[in-house]
Phi, psi and omega in degrees: 000137179289150176267145177293147176269344176220151166259144183252129181235153167253136178249147178218129178265143176278167171290151179300139175281179182303335178272001178086006181271146177246150171251151175242127176260134179248125179239122179287128182236001180169194180220165178227138180241146175287147173296154181292313191231006181223160175294147176129176183228150166255122178258125181245113180267151178301129181301137175081000181269138177268131183235131174213159180091214186267132171261137180237129176254125179234143176294143177301146177284158178265008184272012178087357179278108183269345184269318182049047181298330175231149181220111181291146177237000000 
């Protein structure tokens, strides 16, 4: 089975706290694979998940973490 070349995340920013700082939450919603013989990607989203806002594609980490449920920025 081929490995995904990207993990797909939805990001959401919090409202500013009293110090004016915002947090960003990253939720993994799928993966992306390169086409076999043409330029482009196939994006596969988790079945039944609702997605809105910005999608971010990141290369998988080499630290053995296959889920990447959160990704600090």
